[in-house]
mmCIF file of the N, C-alpha and C atoms, coordinates in Angstrom:
data_MODEL
# 
_entry.id   MODEL 
# 
loop_
_atom_site.group_PDB 
_atom_site.id 
_atom_site.type_symbol 
_atom_site.label_atom_id 
_atom_site.label_alt_id 
_atom_site.label_comp_id 
_atom_site.label_asym_id 
_atom_site.label_entity_id 
_atom_site.label_seq_id 
_atom_site.pdbx_PDB_ins_code 
_atom_site.Cartn_x 
_atom_site.Cartn_y 
_atom_site.Cartn_z 
_atom_site.occupancy 
_atom_site.B_iso_or_equiv 
_atom_site.pdbx_formal_charge 
_atom_site.auth_seq_id 
_atom_site.auth_comp_id 
_atom_site.auth_asym_id 
_atom_site.auth_atom_id 
_atom_site.pdbx_PDB_model_num 
ATOM 1   N N  . MET A 1 1  ? 90.916  -87.102 102.173 1.00 0.00 ? 1  MET A N  1 
ATOM 2   C CA . MET A 1 1  ? 90.718  -85.892 101.410 1.00 0.00 ? 1  MET A CA 1 
ATOM 3   C C  . MET A 1 1  ? 90.123  -86.291 100.064 1.00 0.00 ? 1  MET A C  1 
ATOM 4   N N  . ALA A 1 2  ? 89.078  -85.617 99.643  1.00 0.00 ? 2  ALA A N  1 
ATOM 5   C CA . ALA A 1 2  ? 88.445  -85.923 98.362  1.00 0.00 ? 2  ALA A CA 1 
ATOM 6   C C  . ALA A 1 2  ? 88.199  -84.636 97.593  1.00 0.00 ? 2  ALA A C  1 
ATOM 7   N N  . TRP A 1 3  ? 88.327  -84.716 96.281  1.00 0.00 ? 3  TRP A N  1 
ATOM 8   C CA . TRP A 1 3  ? 88.070  -83.580 95.408  1.00 0.00 ? 3  TRP A CA 1 
ATOM 9   C C  . TRP A 1 3  ? 86.863  -83.893 94.551  1.00 0.00 ? 3  TRP A C  1 
ATOM 10  N N  . PRO A 1 4  ? 85.759  -83.184 94.735  1.00 0.00 ? 4  PRO A N  1 
ATOM 11  C CA . PRO A 1 4  ? 84.573  -83.453 93.927  1.00 0.00 ? 4  PRO A CA 1 
ATOM 12  C C  . PRO A 1 4  ? 84.779  -83.063 92.474  1.00 0.00 ? 4  PRO A C  1 
ATOM 13  N N  . LEU A 1 5  ? 84.227  -83.859 91.581  1.00 0.00 ? 5  LEU A N  1 
ATOM 14  C CA . LEU A 1 5  ? 84.346  -83.571 90.148  1.00 0.00 ? 5  LEU A CA 1 
ATOM 15  C C  . LEU A 1 5  ? 83.676  -82.261 89.779  1.00 0.00 ? 5  LEU A C  1 
ATOM 16  N N  . ALA A 1 6  ? 82.534  -81.962 90.369  1.00 0.00 ? 6  ALA A N  1 
ATOM 17  C CA . ALA A 1 6  ? 81.804  -80.744 90.025  1.00 0.00 ? 6  ALA A CA 1 
ATOM 18  C C  . ALA A 1 6  ? 82.622  -79.505 90.331  1.00 0.00 ? 6  ALA A C  1 
ATOM 19  N N  . ALA A 1 7  ? 83.390  -79.512 91.395  1.00 0.00 ? 7  ALA A N  1 
ATOM 20  C CA . ALA A 1 7  ? 84.189  -78.347 91.771  1.00 0.00 ? 7  ALA A CA 1 
ATOM 21  C C  . ALA A 1 7  ? 85.294  -78.076 90.763  1.00 0.00 ? 7  ALA A C  1 
ATOM 22  N N  . SER A 1 8  ? 85.706  -79.088 90.020  1.00 0.00 ? 8  SER A N  1 
ATOM 23  C CA . SER A 1 8  ? 86.799  -78.905 89.070  1.00 0.00 ? 8  SER A CA 1 
ATOM 24  C C  . SER A 1 8  ? 86.374  -78.124 87.838  1.00 0.00 ? 8  SER A C  1 
ATOM 25  N N  . CYS A 1 9  ? 85.095  -77.954 87.614  1.00 0.00 ? 9  CYS A N  1 
ATOM 26  C CA . CYS A 1 9  ? 84.617  -77.280 86.416  1.00 0.00 ? 9  CYS A CA 1 
ATOM 27  C C  . CYS A 1 9  ? 84.132  -75.859 86.692  1.00 0.00 ? 9  CYS A C  1 
ATOM 28  N N  . CYS A 1 10 ? 84.312  -75.383 87.888  1.00 0.00 ? 10 CYS A N  1 
ATOM 29  C CA . CYS A 1 10 ? 83.847  -74.044 88.244  1.00 0.00 ? 10 CYS A CA 1 
ATOM 30  C C  . CYS A 1 10 ? 84.919  -73.012 87.933  1.00 0.00 ? 10 CYS A C  1 
ATOM 31  N N  . ARG A 1 11 ? 84.504  -71.851 87.534  1.00 0.00 ? 11 ARG A N  1 
ATOM 32  C CA . ARG A 1 11 ? 85.450  -70.795 87.201  1.00 0.00 ? 11 ARG A CA 1 
ATOM 33  C C  . ARG A 1 11 ? 86.329  -70.368 88.368  1.00 0.00 ? 11 ARG A C  1 
ATOM 34  N N  . PRO A 1 12 ? 85.827  -70.251 89.619  1.00 0.00 ? 12 PRO A N  1 
ATOM 35  C CA . PRO A 1 12 ? 86.687  -69.832 90.728  1.00 0.00 ? 12 PRO A CA 1 
ATOM 36  C C  . PRO A 1 12 ? 87.887  -70.733 90.964  1.00 0.00 ? 12 PRO A C  1 
ATOM 37  N N  . SER A 1 13 ? 87.853  -71.967 90.468  1.00 0.00 ? 13 SER A N  1 
ATOM 38  C CA . SER A 1 13 ? 88.971  -72.870 90.674  1.00 0.00 ? 13 SER A CA 1 
ATOM 39  C C  . SER A 1 13 ? 90.154  -72.533 89.780  1.00 0.00 ? 13 SER A C  1 
ATOM 40  N N  . GLY A 1 14 ? 90.007  -71.587 88.895  1.00 0.00 ? 14 GLY A N  1 
ATOM 41  C CA . GLY A 1 14 ? 91.118  -71.173 88.055  1.00 0.00 ? 14 GLY A CA 1 
ATOM 42  C C  . GLY A 1 14 ? 91.087  -71.730 86.647  1.00 0.00 ? 14 GLY A C  1 
ATOM 43  N N  . LEU A 1 15 ? 90.133  -72.596 86.352  1.00 0.00 ? 15 LEU A N  1 
ATOM 44  C CA . LEU A 1 15 ? 90.041  -73.139 85.008  1.00 0.00 ? 15 LEU A CA 1 
ATOM 45  C C  . LEU A 1 15 ? 89.352  -72.151 84.082  1.00 0.00 ? 15 LEU A C  1 
ATOM 46  N N  . PRO A 1 16 ? 89.787  -72.055 82.854  1.00 0.00 ? 16 PRO A N  1 
ATOM 47  C CA . PRO A 1 16 ? 89.081  -71.186 81.908  1.00 0.00 ? 16 PRO A CA 1 
ATOM 48  C C  . PRO A 1 16 ? 87.652  -71.667 81.695  1.00 0.00 ? 16 PRO A C  1 
ATOM 49  N N  . THR A 1 17 ? 86.766  -70.775 81.341  1.00 0.00 ? 17 THR A N  1 
ATOM 50  C CA . THR A 1 17 ? 85.365  -71.146 81.171  1.00 0.00 ? 17 THR A CA 1 
ATOM 51  C C  . THR A 1 17 ? 85.176  -72.142 80.035  1.00 0.00 ? 17 THR A C  1 
ATOM 52  N N  . GLY A 1 18 ? 86.057  -72.152 79.050  1.00 0.00 ? 18 GLY A N  1 
ATOM 53  C CA . GLY A 1 18 ? 85.933  -73.074 77.922  1.00 0.00 ? 18 GLY A CA 1 
ATOM 54  C C  . GLY A 1 18 ? 86.666  -74.384 78.124  1.00 0.00 ? 18 GLY A C  1 
ATOM 55  N N  . ALA A 1 19 ? 87.139  -74.662 79.347  1.00 0.00 ? 19 ALA A N  1 
ATOM 56  C CA . ALA A 1 19 ? 87.890  -75.888 79.608  1.00 0.00 ? 19 ALA A CA 1 
ATOM 57  C C  . ALA A 1 19 ? 87.007  -77.109 79.418  1.00 0.00 ? 19 ALA A C  1 
ATOM 58  N N  . LYS A 1 20 ? 87.611  -78.157 78.935  1.00 0.00 ? 20 LYS A N  1 
ATOM 59  C CA . LYS A 1 20 ? 86.880  -79.414 78.762  1.00 0.00 ? 20 LYS A CA 1 
ATOM 60  C C  . LYS A 1 20 ? 86.567  -80.015 80.128  1.00 0.00 ? 20 LYS A C  1 
ATOM 61  N N  . HIS A 1 21 ? 85.529  -80.835 80.184  1.00 0.00 ? 21 HIS A N  1 
ATOM 62  C CA . HIS A 1 21 ? 85.099  -81.417 81.446  1.00 0.00 ? 21 HIS A CA 1 
ATOM 63  C C  . HIS A 1 21 ? 86.052  -82.475 81.984  1.00 0.00 ? 21 HIS A C  1 
ATOM 64  N N  . ASN A 1 22 ? 86.973  -82.952 81.169  1.00 0.00 ? 22 ASN A N  1 
ATOM 65  C CA . ASN A 1 22 ? 87.872  -84.008 81.616  1.00 0.00 ? 22 ASN A CA 1 
ATOM 66  C C  . ASN A 1 22 ? 89.272  -83.499 81.977  1.00 0.00 ? 22 ASN A C  1 
ATOM 67  N N  . VAL A 1 23 ? 89.417  -82.207 82.231  1.00 0.00 ? 23 VAL A N  1 
ATOM 68  C CA . VAL A 1 23 ? 90.727  -81.646 82.555  1.00 0.00 ? 23 VAL A CA 1 
ATOM 69  C C  . VAL A 1 23 ? 91.279  -82.281 83.830  1.00 0.00 ? 23 VAL A C  1 
ATOM 70  N N  . LEU A 1 24 ? 90.469  -82.376 84.861  1.00 0.00 ? 24 LEU A N  1 
ATOM 71  C CA . LEU A 1 24 ? 90.933  -82.956 86.118  1.00 0.00 ? 24 LEU A CA 1 
ATOM 72  C C  . LEU A 1 24 ? 91.291  -84.428 85.938  1.00 0.00 ? 24 LEU A C  1 
ATOM 73  N N  . ASN A 1 25 ? 90.488  -85.178 85.201  1.00 0.00 ? 25 ASN A N  1 
ATOM 74  C CA . ASN A 1 25 ? 90.786  -86.594 84.952  1.00 0.00 ? 25 ASN A CA 1 
ATOM 75  C C  . ASN A 1 25 ? 92.131  -86.745 84.255  1.00 0.00 ? 25 ASN A C  1 
ATOM 76  N N  . THR A 1 26 ? 92.412  -85.888 83.289  1.00 0.00 ? 26 THR A N  1 
ATOM 77  C CA . THR A 1 26 ? 93.668  -85.937 82.554  1.00 0.00 ? 26 THR A CA 1 
ATOM 78  C C  . THR A 1 26 ? 94.844  -85.623 83.469  1.00 0.00 ? 26 THR A C  1 
ATOM 79  N N  . CYS A 1 27 ? 94.697  -84.641 84.327  1.00 0.00 ? 27 CYS A N  1 
ATOM 80  C CA . CYS A 1 27 ? 95.767  -84.281 85.266  1.00 0.00 ? 27 CYS A CA 1 
ATOM 81  C C  . CYS A 1 27 ? 96.033  -85.405 86.261  1.00 0.00 ? 27 CYS A C  1 
ATOM 82  N N  . ILE A 1 28 ? 94.986  -86.009 86.782  1.00 0.00 ? 28 ILE A N  1 
ATOM 83  C CA . ILE A 1 28 ? 95.136  -87.115 87.735  1.00 0.00 ? 28 ILE A CA 1 
ATOM 84  C C  . ILE A 1 28 ? 95.810  -88.305 87.056  1.00 0.00 ? 28 ILE A C  1 
ATOM 85  N N  . TYR A 1 29 ? 95.421  -88.595 85.822  1.00 0.00 ? 29 TYR A N  1 
ATOM 86  C CA . TYR A 1 29 ? 96.035  -89.697 85.064  1.00 0.00 ? 29 TYR A CA 1 
ATOM 87  C C  . TYR A 1 29 ? 97.534  -89.463 84.911  1.00 0.00 ? 29 TYR A C  1 
ATOM 88  N N  . SER A 1 30 ? 97.900  -88.243 84.548  1.00 0.00 ? 30 SER A N  1 
ATOM 89  C CA . SER A 1 30 ? 99.306  -87.896 84.371  1.00 0.00 ? 30 SER A CA 1 
ATOM 90  C C  . SER A 1 30 ? 100.068 -88.001 85.689  1.00 0.00 ? 30 SER A C  1 
ATOM 91  N N  . LEU A 1 31 ? 99.465  -87.517 86.764  1.00 0.00 ? 31 LEU A N  1 
ATOM 92  C CA . LEU A 1 31 ? 100.098 -87.595 88.072  1.00 0.00 ? 31 LEU A CA 1 
ATOM 93  C C  . LEU A 1 31 ? 100.296 -89.045 88.501  1.00 0.00 ? 31 LEU A C  1 
ATOM 94  N N  . ARG A 1 32 ? 99.304  -89.890 88.273  1.00 0.00 ? 32 ARG A N  1 
ATOM 95  C CA . ARG A 1 32 ? 99.425  -91.309 88.624  1.00 0.00 ? 32 ARG A CA 1 
ATOM 96  C C  . ARG A 1 32 ? 100.568 -91.964 87.865  1.00 0.00 ? 32 ARG A C  1 
ATOM 97  N N  . ARG A 1 33 ? 100.701 -91.659 86.576  1.00 0.00 ? 33 ARG A N  1 
ATOM 98  C CA . ARG A 1 33 ? 101.790 -92.233 85.766  1.00 0.00 ? 33 ARG A CA 1 
ATOM 99  C C  . ARG A 1 33 ? 103.153 -91.796 86.278  1.00 0.00 ? 33 ARG A C  1 
ATOM 100 N N  . LYS A 1 34 ? 103.280 -90.519 86.634  1.00 0.00 ? 34 LYS A N  1 
ATOM 101 C CA . LYS A 1 34 ? 104.557 -90.011 87.146  1.00 0.00 ? 34 LYS A CA 1 
ATOM 102 C C  . LYS A 1 34 ? 104.911 -90.665 88.473  1.00 0.00 ? 34 LYS A C  1 
ATOM 103 N N  . LEU A 1 35 ? 103.933 -90.805 89.355  1.00 0.00 ? 35 LEU A N  1 
ATOM 104 C CA . LEU A 1 35 ? 104.179 -91.450 90.640  1.00 0.00 ? 35 LEU A CA 1 
ATOM 105 C C  . LEU A 1 35 ? 104.563 -92.912 90.463  1.00 0.00 ? 35 LEU A C  1 
ATOM 106 N N  . GLN A 1 36 ? 103.889 -93.600 89.547  1.00 0.00 ? 36 GLN A N  1 
ATOM 107 C CA . GLN A 1 36 ? 104.190 -95.005 89.278  1.00 0.00 ? 36 GLN A CA 1 
ATOM 108 C C  . GLN A 1 36 ? 105.602 -95.155 88.730  1.00 0.00 ? 36 GLN A C  1 
ATOM 109 N N  . PHE A 1 37 ? 106.021 -94.245 87.868  1.00 0.00 ? 37 PHE A N  1 
ATOM 110 C CA . PHE A 1 37 ? 107.367 -94.277 87.279  1.00 0.00 ? 37 PHE A CA 1 
ATOM 111 C C  . PHE A 1 37 ? 108.432 -94.197 88.374  1.00 0.00 ? 37 PHE A C  1 
ATOM 112 N N  . HIS A 1 38 ? 108.159 -93.434 89.415  1.00 0.00 ? 38 HIS A N  1 
ATOM 113 C CA . HIS A 1 38 ? 109.120 -93.264 90.497  1.00 0.00 ? 38 HIS A CA 1 
ATOM 114 C C  . HIS A 1 38 ? 108.946 -94.281 91.617  1.00 0.00 ? 38 HIS A C  1 
ATOM 115 N N  . GLY A 1 39 ? 108.055 -95.248 91.419  1.00 0.00 ? 39 GLY A N  1 
ATOM 116 C CA . GLY A 1 39 ? 107.874 -96.331 92.372  1.00 0.00 ? 39 GLY A CA 1 
ATOM 117 C C  . GLY A 1 39 ? 107.027 -95.995 93.583  1.00 0.00 ? 39 GLY A C  1 
ATOM 118 N N  . ALA A 1 40 ? 106.294 -94.917 93.523  1.00 0.00 ? 40 ALA A N  1 
ATOM 119 C CA . ALA A 1 40 ? 105.436 -94.527 94.648  1.00 0.00 ? 40 ALA A CA 1 
ATOM 120 C C  . ALA A 1 40 ? 104.210 -95.439 94.707  1.00 0.00 ? 40 ALA A C  1 
ATOM 121 N N  . PRO A 1 41 ? 103.709 -95.688 95.909  1.00 0.00 ? 41 PRO A N  1 
ATOM 122 C CA . PRO A 1 41 ? 102.499 -96.513 96.035  1.00 0.00 ? 41 PRO A CA 1 
ATOM 123 C C  . PRO A 1 41 ? 101.278 -95.786 95.484  1.00 0.00 ? 41 PRO A C  1 
ATOM 124 N N  . HIS A 1 42 ? 100.270 -96.555 95.099  1.00 0.00 ? 42 HIS A N  1 
ATOM 125 C CA . HIS A 1 42 ? 99.033  -95.982 94.566  1.00 0.00 ? 42 HIS A CA 1 
ATOM 126 C C  . HIS A 1 42 ? 98.244  -95.348 95.699  1.00 0.00 ? 42 HIS A C  1 
ATOM 127 N N  . ARG A 1 43 ? 98.142  -94.025 95.682  1.00 0.00 ? 43 ARG A N  1 
ATOM 128 C CA . ARG A 1 43 ? 97.449  -93.319 96.763  1.00 0.00 ? 43 ARG A CA 1 
ATOM 129 C C  . ARG A 1 43 ? 96.248  -92.518 96.270  1.00 0.00 ? 43 ARG A C  1 
ATOM 130 N N  . ILE A 1 44 ? 96.147  -92.297 94.981  1.00 0.00 ? 44 ILE A N  1 
ATOM 131 C CA . ILE A 1 44 ? 95.041  -91.511 94.434  1.00 0.00 ? 44 ILE A CA 1 
ATOM 132 C C  . ILE A 1 44 ? 94.021  -92.491 93.865  1.00 0.00 ? 44 ILE A C  1 
ATOM 133 N N  . HIS A 1 45 ? 92.809  -92.430 94.396  1.00 0.00 ? 45 HIS A N  1 
ATOM 134 C CA . HIS A 1 45 ? 91.761  -93.354 93.982  1.00 0.00 ? 45 HIS A CA 1 
ATOM 135 C C  . HIS A 1 45 ? 90.556  -92.582 93.462  1.00 0.00 ? 45 HIS A C  1 
ATOM 136 N N  . THR A 1 46 ? 89.908  -93.160 92.476  1.00 0.00 ? 46 THR A N  1 
ATOM 137 C CA . THR A 1 46 ? 88.693  -92.568 91.923  1.00 0.00 ? 46 THR A CA 1 
ATOM 138 C C  . THR A 1 46 ? 87.505  -93.045 92.738  1.00 0.00 ? 46 THR A C  1 
ATOM 139 N N  . VAL A 1 47 ? 86.656  -92.106 93.131  1.00 0.00 ? 47 VAL A N  1 
ATOM 140 C CA . VAL A 1 47 ? 85.426  -92.426 93.857  1.00 0.00 ? 47 VAL A CA 1 
ATOM 141 C C  . VAL A 1 47 ? 84.290  -92.092 92.898  1.00 0.00 ? 47 VAL A C  1 
ATOM 142 N N  . ARG A 1 48 ? 83.687  -93.119 92.335  1.00 0.00 ? 48 ARG A N  1 
ATOM 143 C CA . ARG A 1 48 ? 82.643  -92.898 91.326  1.00 0.00 ? 48 ARG A CA 1 
ATOM 144 C C  . ARG A 1 48 ? 81.513  -92.044 91.853  1.00 0.00 ? 48 ARG A C  1 
ATOM 145 N N  . GLY A 1 49 ? 81.141  -91.058 91.041  1.00 0.00 ? 49 GLY A N  1 
ATOM 146 C CA . GLY A 1 49 ? 80.049  -90.173 91.397  1.00 0.00 ? 49 GLY A CA 1 
ATOM 147 C C  . GLY A 1 49 ? 80.420  -89.086 92.384  1.00 0.00 ? 49 GLY A C  1 
ATOM 148 N N  . VAL A 1 50 ? 81.660  -89.118 92.883  1.00 0.00 ? 50 VAL A N  1 
ATOM 149 C CA . VAL A 1 50 ? 82.104  -88.126 93.863  1.00 0.00 ? 50 VAL A CA 1 
ATOM 150 C C  . VAL A 1 50 ? 83.296  -87.352 93.349  1.00 0.00 ? 50 VAL A C  1 
ATOM 151 N N  . GLY A 1 51 ? 84.362  -88.049 93.009  1.00 0.00 ? 51 GLY A N  1 
ATOM 152 C CA . GLY A 1 51 ? 85.580  -87.387 92.549  1.00 0.00 ? 51 GLY A CA 1 
ATOM 153 C C  . GLY A 1 51 ? 86.791  -88.266 92.822  1.00 0.00 ? 51 GLY A C  1 
ATOM 154 N N  . PHE A 1 52 ? 87.793  -87.708 93.500  1.00 0.00 ? 52 PHE A N  1 
ATOM 155 C CA . PHE A 1 52 ? 89.017  -88.418 93.772  1.00 0.00 ? 52 PHE A CA 1 
ATOM 156 C C  . PHE A 1 52 ? 89.323  -88.379 95.260  1.00 0.00 ? 52 PHE A C  1 
ATOM 157 N N  . SER A 1 53 ? 90.086  -89.374 95.704  1.00 0.00 ? 53 SER A N  1 
ATOM 158 C CA . SER A 1 53 ? 90.468  -89.470 97.104  1.00 0.00 ? 53 SER A CA 1 
ATOM 159 C C  . SER A 1 53 ? 91.961  -89.735 97.175  1.00 0.00 ? 53 SER A C  1 
ATOM 160 N N  . ALA A 1 54 ? 92.651  -89.013 98.050  1.00 0.00 ? 54 ALA A N  1 
ATOM 161 C CA . ALA A 1 54 ? 94.077  -89.249 98.286  1.00 0.00 ? 54 ALA A CA 1 
ATOM 162 C C  . ALA A 1 54 ? 94.194  -89.929 99.638  1.00 0.00 ? 54 ALA A C  1 
ATOM 163 N N  . ARG A 1 55 ? 94.698  -91.143 99.613  1.00 0.00 ? 55 ARG A N  1 
ATOM 164 C CA . ARG A 1 55 ? 94.801  -91.914 100.851 1.00 0.00 ? 55 ARG A CA 1 
ATOM 165 C C  . ARG A 1 55 ? 96.247  -91.944 101.324 1.00 0.00 ? 55 ARG A C  1 
ATOM 166 N N  . THR A 1 56 ? 96.431  -91.860 102.618 1.00 0.00 ? 56 THR A N  1 
ATOM 167 C CA . THR A 1 56 ? 97.778  -91.852 103.166 1.00 0.00 ? 56 THR A CA 1 
ATOM 168 C C  . THR A 1 56 ? 98.273  -93.255 103.480 1.00 0.00 ? 56 THR A C  1 
ATOM 169 N N  . ARG A 1 57 ? 97.371  -94.208 103.604 1.00 0.00 ? 57 ARG A N  1 
ATOM 170 C CA . ARG A 1 57 ? 97.790  -95.603 103.900 1.00 0.00 ? 57 ARG A CA 1 
ATOM 171 C C  . ARG A 1 57 ? 97.035  -96.567 103.067 1.00 0.00 ? 57 ARG A C  1 
# 
């Protein structure tokens, strides 16, 4: 499963029109830190030029 970066900046996704372009990056960073704190394996990966990927294994 991958989330394209461009889709994160569109209004239909629920973000306000004045949202900064790095909102998704900030959310993913926070989620990664929380998962790491609880000892979860690294499953969210950045795919340059595409977006993010959640891997199950």
